N, C-alpha and C positions, 0 to 999 in steps of 0.2 A: 770509807773506800766506796768508788760506784764505779759501773764497768762503761770504758767510752765505746762507741759505736766499733772503732778500729781494732779493740782487743780481742783476742781470743781466748776467753777463759776456760781452763779446764774443769774448773768445778762446776756441779762437785763430782768429785773422784776421790776413792780412795789411794794415796802416796804410801808405797812399800819401800821402805829403806832398802838401799842397797851396800855391800860392804866397803864401796867407795865413801860412803857417808863417816866423816871423820868423827865427827859431833856426836860423842857418846848419848848425848839427850837423846838422840833418835837411832839407838841401834836396836834392830831388827823391830822396830816400828813401824805400825799402821798408822796412818793418820786420814781422817776425813778432812779433806780440801774444801771448806765451805765458801771459799771468797777466793777471786783469783782475777786479778785487773794487771792494767799498767803502772798503779798506785803501789803494786804490792800483793801480797798472799794472806790467808788466814785458814788454820787448820785446829784440829784436834787430835793428840795422841789419844788412839783407843785402847790400846792394849797396855796400860800401865797402871793396875789399880793400888792404892794404898793398904794400910791395914786399920785405916784409922775410919770410921763412919762418919758420914757427913753432917750427922747433929751435933757431933762434937766438933766440928771446924766454925759453925755457924752460932752468934749469939742472938738466937728468937728471944723476941718482946712479944707476948709473953713465952717462958722458955716451953719448950717440949715437955713432956712426961711419959716417962718409959718407954722412949722409942728410939732403938739402935738405928732404924734406917740402912740404907744401902751405902756402902762402902764411897768412898771417896777416891776417884779417879786423877790421876795427874794429865792435865790436858795438854803440857807442854811446858818449858822454862819462862816465856814471857807473862810476865805480871802472874804471879803466883798465888798473888792474893785475891786476884779476879775468880768468879764461878762461871760455871755454866753449867746448865741442865740438858741432858741431849734424852731426848723421847723417840719412841719407836709409832707412837701414835698421837693423832691430835686431841689433846684434851683442855688445851685454853687459848681459843683463837686469836684473844687480844694481848696473850701474854707469850706468844712465840710467833717462832719465824721457820717457814718451811725451807731447809737448806736442802734436802735431795727429797725424791718421792718417798713418803713414809717418813721422813724423820725431820724433827723439829729441834730447835736451839731458842732457848730462853734464858735472861738472868733474873727473872722474878721472885723476890724473895717469897711472896704467897703462893705462888707455884712451887717453889721450892720445900715450903710446910707441906704443901700437901703430897708432895712424891715424897717425902720423907714418912709422913704418917700412912701412907695407902701402901707404900712401897712397889708401885708396879713394876713388871719382872723386865718390861724395856723400857729402861730410864736407866741413865748414868749422871752422877755428878761428878763434875769435872771441874779440877782450879788449875789457872793458866792456860797457857794456847801456845802453838806455832805461830809464829809472823816471820813473815817474808819483805824485804824492802823491794823498792820495783829493780823489777828484771834477776833479783837474787833465785828465788825459784826456777826461773828458767833458765838461769845458768847452771844448776844443780841438776836439772833434767837433761839438760845437754851432756853433762860429765857423766851420765847414767849413774847418779847418785842416789836415784829414785824411780821406781815402775809405777806404770798408773793401772788400777783396776776398778771395774765399775762398783758403787756403791750396793752394798748385800745387807739389808737391817739384819740379816740370819748371821751372816759372819759377825757382823757388830754384837751382836745381844746372847745370841745361842752359842757362839763359840767359847772356849776358854781362854782367857787372856794370853797364857802361856803357849796356845796352837796358833792363835790366828795369824801373826806373821806366817807360819808355814803352811799353813791350810791356804793364805790367799797367795800364797807362791806357786804352789802346786794348781791354783785356778790358772795362773799363766801357761801351765805344761812344763813346768821346770821343777827339778827337785832342790829344797831347800838348801842341802849339804853341799851339792855342786857349784853354788856361788862363791866367786871368789871375788879379790881386787882384782879391779882390770877387767873382769868378765861381767856381761849384763846379760839381760835375756832378749834377743830380738827376734 
């Protein structure tokens, strides 16, 4: 996807699902919106850890020895066999793309091996992604299914997954328990 001059991209931003979101894949999710164009949008769910070590999900050649490494996170329901590495620091300019200030995305298997072996604190290995067709995200935003908040690496990497959505909502000045279907934050 590439942005056209007349499009107004929301990316990069964090999307916070609202009670209006009927898709259970996105219940109380925080999504890093990496790309938003007239052709569609791409993002990664940030607060869905699994109990599987990332090293167990990849068949490395040669195999890793003695490394459990970071957990695998569910990045979204689209293409769950596809992997992503989200980094909170630049580690390999050739193998990464900056998607927001201080956030880098990669699909490099070599970089994945390094992340698993070194286990940096500001790294996520994700499987799958969130994707929207042309105009779909704009329609969901108009229906108040999502709120947006600025990207903050501290929220992404330093906040426990089960607290991330609540903390992001509070940054907007709302109390998470007060949100109900039909009500948005304005």
